C-alpha positions as CSV (number, residue, x, y, z in Angstrom):
1,M,17.9,-43.4,-20.5
2,S,15.0,-42.4,-22.6
3,R,12.8,-39.6,-21.4
4,P,9.2,-40.2,-20.5
5,Q,6.8,-40.2,-23.5
6,G,5.6,-36.7,-24.3
7,R,8.3,-34.9,-22.3
8,F,10.3,-32.1,-24.0
9,S,14.1,-32.2,-24.1
10,E,15.9,-29.9,-21.7
11,P,16.7,-27.3,-24.5
12,E,13.0,-27.4,-25.6
13,R,11.9,-26.8,-22.0
14,E,14.3,-23.9,-21.6
15,A,13.0,-22.4,-24.7
16,V,9.4,-22.4,-23.4
17,Y,10.4,-20.8,-20.1
18,R,12.6,-18.2,-21.8
19,V,9.8,-17.1,-24.1
20,I,7.5,-16.8,-21.1
21,F,10.0,-14.8,-18.9
22,E,11.0,-12.6,-21.9
23,R,7.6,-11.7,-23.1
24,R,7.0,-8.0,-23.0
25,D,4.2,-5.6,-23.4
26,V,5.8,-3.6,-26.2
27,R,4.9,0.1,-26.9
28,R,8.2,1.4,-28.4
29,N,11.1,0.2,-30.5
30,F,9.0,-0.9,-33.4
31,L,10.8,-1.2,-36.8
32,P,9.1,-0.4,-40.0
33,K,10.0,-3.9,-41.4
34,P,6.9,-5.7,-42.5
35,I,5.9,-9.1,-40.9
36,P,6.0,-11.6,-43.7
37,E,2.7,-13.3,-44.4
38,P,3.9,-16.9,-43.5
39,V,5.1,-15.6,-40.1
40,M,1.8,-13.8,-39.5
41,M,-0.1,-17.0,-40.4
42,R,2.1,-18.9,-37.9
43,L,1.1,-16.4,-35.1
44,L,-2.6,-16.6,-36.0
45,T,-2.5,-20.5,-36.2
46,A,-0.9,-20.5,-32.7
47,A,-3.6,-18.3,-31.4
48,H,-6.3,-20.5,-33.0
49,H,-4.8,-23.5,-31.2
50,A,-5.6,-22.1,-27.7
51,G,-7.9,-24.2,-25.5
52,S,-11.6,-23.1,-25.5
53,V,-14.6,-24.0,-23.5
54,G,-16.7,-26.7,-25.3
55,F,-14.2,-26.4,-28.3
56,M,-16.2,-23.1,-29.0
57,Q,-13.3,-21.3,-30.7
58,P,-15.0,-18.0,-30.2
59,W,-12.2,-15.8,-31.5
60,D,-11.9,-13.9,-34.8
61,F,-8.9,-11.9,-35.9
62,V,-9.0,-8.5,-37.7
63,V,-5.5,-7.7,-39.2
64,I,-5.0,-4.0,-39.8
65,R,-2.4,-2.5,-41.8
66,N,-4.1,0.6,-43.2
67,G,-2.7,3.8,-41.9
68,A,-6.1,5.7,-41.9
69,T,-7.5,3.0,-39.7
70,K,-4.6,3.1,-37.3
71,R,-4.9,6.9,-37.1
72,A,-8.6,6.6,-36.2
73,V,-7.9,4.1,-33.5
74,K,-5.0,6.3,-32.2
75,N,-7.5,9.2,-31.9
76,L,-9.8,6.8,-29.8
77,F,-6.8,6.1,-27.6
78,I,-5.9,9.9,-27.1
79,D,-9.4,10.6,-26.0
80,A,-9.6,7.6,-23.6
81,N,-6.1,8.3,-22.3
82,T,-6.9,11.9,-21.6
83,K,-9.8,10.8,-19.4
84,A,-7.7,8.0,-17.8
85,A,-4.9,10.4,-16.8
86,A,-7.3,12.7,-15.0
87,R,-7.9,9.8,-12.5
88,Y,-4.3,10.2,-11.2
89,A,-3.0,13.2,-9.3
90,G,0.3,14.3,-7.9
91,A,3.5,12.3,-8.6
92,K,1.4,9.3,-9.8
93,G,-0.3,11.5,-12.3
94,A,3.0,13.0,-13.5
95,L,4.4,9.5,-14.0
96,Y,1.3,8.4,-15.8
97,R,1.6,11.2,-18.3
98,R,5.2,10.2,-19.0
99,L,4.5,6.6,-19.8
100,K,4.1,5.5,-23.4
101,L,1.1,3.3,-23.5
102,E,0.6,2.4,-27.1
103,G,2.5,1.9,-30.5
104,I,-0.6,2.0,-32.7
105,E,0.9,3.9,-35.6
106,E,4.5,2.7,-35.2
107,A,3.7,-0.9,-35.4
108,P,3.4,-2.4,-38.8
109,I,0.3,-4.5,-37.9
110,N,-2.6,-3.9,-35.5
111,L,-4.7,-6.8,-34.6
112,C,-8.2,-6.7,-33.2
113,I,-9.2,-10.0,-31.5
114,T,-12.9,-10.5,-30.9
115,C,-15.1,-13.0,-29.1
116,S,-18.3,-14.2,-30.8
117,R,-20.2,-15.1,-27.7
118,R,-23.1,-16.8,-29.6
119,R,-20.8,-19.2,-31.5
120,G,-21.7,-22.8,-30.7
121,G,-25.4,-22.1,-30.2
122,P,-27.3,-21.5,-27.0
123,Q,-25.8,-24.6,-25.2
124,V,-22.0,-24.8,-25.1
125,L,-20.5,-27.7,-23.2
126,G,-18.8,-26.4,-20.0
127,R,-20.3,-22.9,-20.2
128,S,-23.7,-23.2,-18.6
129,T,-22.4,-22.3,-15.1
130,V,-19.6,-19.8,-15.8
131,R,-20.8,-17.8,-18.8
132,A,-17.6,-15.8,-19.1
133,T,-15.5,-18.8,-20.0
134,D,-15.7,-17.8,-23.7
135,L,-13.9,-14.6,-22.8
136,Y,-11.4,-16.5,-20.8
137,S,-10.8,-18.8,-23.8
138,T,-10.2,-15.9,-26.1
139,C,-7.6,-14.5,-23.6
140,C,-5.8,-17.9,-24.0
141,A,-5.7,-17.2,-27.7
142,V,-4.1,-13.8,-27.0
143,Q,-1.5,-15.4,-24.8
144,N,-0.7,-18.1,-27.4
145,L,-0.1,-15.4,-30.0
146,W,2.0,-13.3,-27.7
147,L,4.4,-16.1,-26.8
148,A,4.6,-17.3,-30.4
149,A,5.4,-13.7,-31.4
150,R,8.2,-13.5,-28.9
151,A,9.7,-16.7,-30.2
152,E,9.6,-15.1,-33.7
153,G,11.3,-11.9,-32.5
154,I,8.1,-9.9,-32.8
155,G,7.0,-7.4,-30.2
156,V,3.3,-7.4,-29.2
157,G,1.6,-4.5,-27.2
158,W,-2.0,-4.7,-25.8
159,V,-3.7,-1.4,-26.0
160,S,-6.4,-1.5,-23.3
161,I,-7.1,2.3,-23.1
162,L,-9.8,2.3,-25.8
163,D,-13.6,2.7,-25.9
164,H,-14.5,-0.7,-27.4
165,Q,-17.9,0.5,-28.6
166,A,-16.3,3.2,-30.7
167,L,-13.6,0.8,-31.8
168,K,-16.2,-1.6,-33.1
169,Q,-17.5,1.2,-35.4
170,V,-14.0,2.0,-36.7
171,V,-13.1,-1.7,-37.4
172,G,-16.6,-2.8,-38.4
173,V,-17.1,-5.4,-35.8
174,P,-20.8,-6.5,-35.5
175,K,-22.9,-5.4,-32.6
176,S,-23.3,-9.0,-31.3
177,V,-19.5,-9.6,-31.2
178,T,-17.3,-8.5,-28.3
179,V,-14.0,-6.8,-28.8
180,L,-11.5,-8.5,-26.4
181,A,-8.0,-7.2,-27.4
182,Y,-6.4,-4.6,-29.5
183,L,-2.8,-5.5,-30.2
184,C,0.2,-3.8,-32.0
185,L,2.6,-6.2,-33.6
186,G,6.1,-5.6,-35.3
187,Y,9.7,-6.4,-35.2
188,V,11.6,-4.3,-32.7
189,S,15.1,-3.0,-32.2
190,K,15.3,-4.6,-28.8
191,F,13.2,-6.2,-26.1
192,E,13.5,-4.6,-22.6
193,Q,15.1,-6.7,-19.8
194,A,12.1,-5.9,-17.5
195,P,8.5,-4.8,-18.0
196,D,8.2,-1.0,-18.8
197,L,5.9,-0.4,-15.8
198,E,8.3,-2.1,-13.5
199,T,11.3,-0.1,-14.8
200,A,9.3,3.1,-14.5
201,G,8.5,2.4,-10.9
202,W,4.7,2.1,-11.5
203,R,4.5,-1.2,-9.7
204,E,6.8,-4.0,-8.6
205,R,6.4,-7.7,-9.4
206,I,4.8,-9.6,-6.5
207,P,6.9,-12.5,-5.3
208,V,5.0,-15.7,-6.5
209,D,5.3,-17.2,-2.9
210,Q,2.9,-14.4,-1.6
211,L,0.3,-15.6,-4.2
212,I,0.2,-19.4,-3.5
213,H,-2.3,-20.9,-1.0
214,Y,-2.2,-24.5,0.0
215,E,-5.4,-26.5,0.4
216,A,-7.3,-23.4,1.4
217,W,-7.2,-19.6,1.0
218,G,-4.9,-18.0,3.5
219,N,-2.7,-21.0,4.1
220,Q,0.6,-19.9,2.6
221,S,2.9,-22.2,4.5
222,S,4.5,-25.1,2.7
223,D,6.7,-27.9,3.8
224,K,8.6,-27.8,0.5
225,G,10.4,-24.6,1.3
226,S,10.5,-23.5,-2.2
227,N,11.7,-20.0,-3.1
228,G,9.7,-18.9,-6.0
229,H,11.9,-15.9,-6.8
230,A,15.1,-18.0,-6.7
231,D,13.4,-20.7,-8.9
232,Y,12.5,-18.0,-11.4
233,Q,16.0,-16.5,-11.5
234,G,17.4,-19.9,-12.0
235,L,15.1,-20.8,-14.9
236,Y,15.7,-17.4,-16.4
237,K,19.5,-17.5,-16.2
238,N,19.5,-21.0,-17.7
239,G,17.3,-19.8,-20.6
240,R,19.6,-16.8,-21.2
241,R,22.6,-19.0,-21.1
242,G,21.9,-20.6,-24.4
243,E,20.7,-17.5,-26.2
244,N,24.0,-16.8,-28.0
245,Q,24.4,-20.5,-28.9
246,T,20.8,-20.5,-30.3
247,R,21.5,-17.4,-32.3
248,R,24.7,-18.9,-33.8
249,R,22.8,-22.1,-34.7
250,A,19.9,-20.3,-36.4
251,T,20.1,-20.9,-40.1
252,S,16.5,-20.6,-41.3
253,V,15.5,-17.7,-43.6
254,E,13.1,-15.3,-42.1
255,G,9.7,-15.7,-43.5
256,Q,10.2,-19.5,-44.0
257,S,8.8,-21.9,-41.5
258,S,11.3,-22.9,-38.8
259,S,9.0,-25.7,-37.7
260,R,8.4,-27.7,-40.7
261,G,8.1,-30.9,-38.7
262,V,5.5,-29.5,-36.2
263,R,2.1,-31.1,-36.5
264,H,-0.8,-28.9,-35.5
265,R,-2.9,-31.1,-33.2
266,R,-6.3,-29.9,-31.8
């Protein structure tokens, strides 16, 4: 029986869910190995194909490899992190100070993603009511890149503890443009099995069932009897099951496109 038009095959679906569940906010384990330019372009192209309000495409990407620039950004992080640490006392404060929250200098590439909020002119279709949809759109670009990077075996870490106004001066971002994300990218020696903050005991993952409301806020009962955690475990295990087989089948040379037949549709 042929599958419905547009539906992915089972291995393709498993790959999508696997990359979602195995995405990590990477702060350590970066390798000095450079990211080949064709691979980097694939990641940026994936980001550029995110959905955007009114097809605004408000993002720009500043690719940073220069050590002096990274050091200047690292100094901004140290200053902001010192102030952030002072907000936590006792055991929480001690735990905070033990956390590694960036890989700015270790990562071969830093990436500053911005949002040009004036792009598209004064009237952008779909943005007249919720002005922040351009920012939401740029977040979609970040997630596209993050998932594509995981599929390439590249770690990504989002450094949010930065003064963006000071960062704009370091990177040369125009005053009218908003810095949305500062990312660290690179191949890693390993991807952790669970998010760092979960492993460290900072917070636990909330069961998805507690976050779903039916028809109206507060109505969390469902006749379907779905167990979100069990569903996640099943999908994750299925995805992991084919990992070794996938590795054995992999024959493409790193740096060459592994998706020559993919068409980039808008």
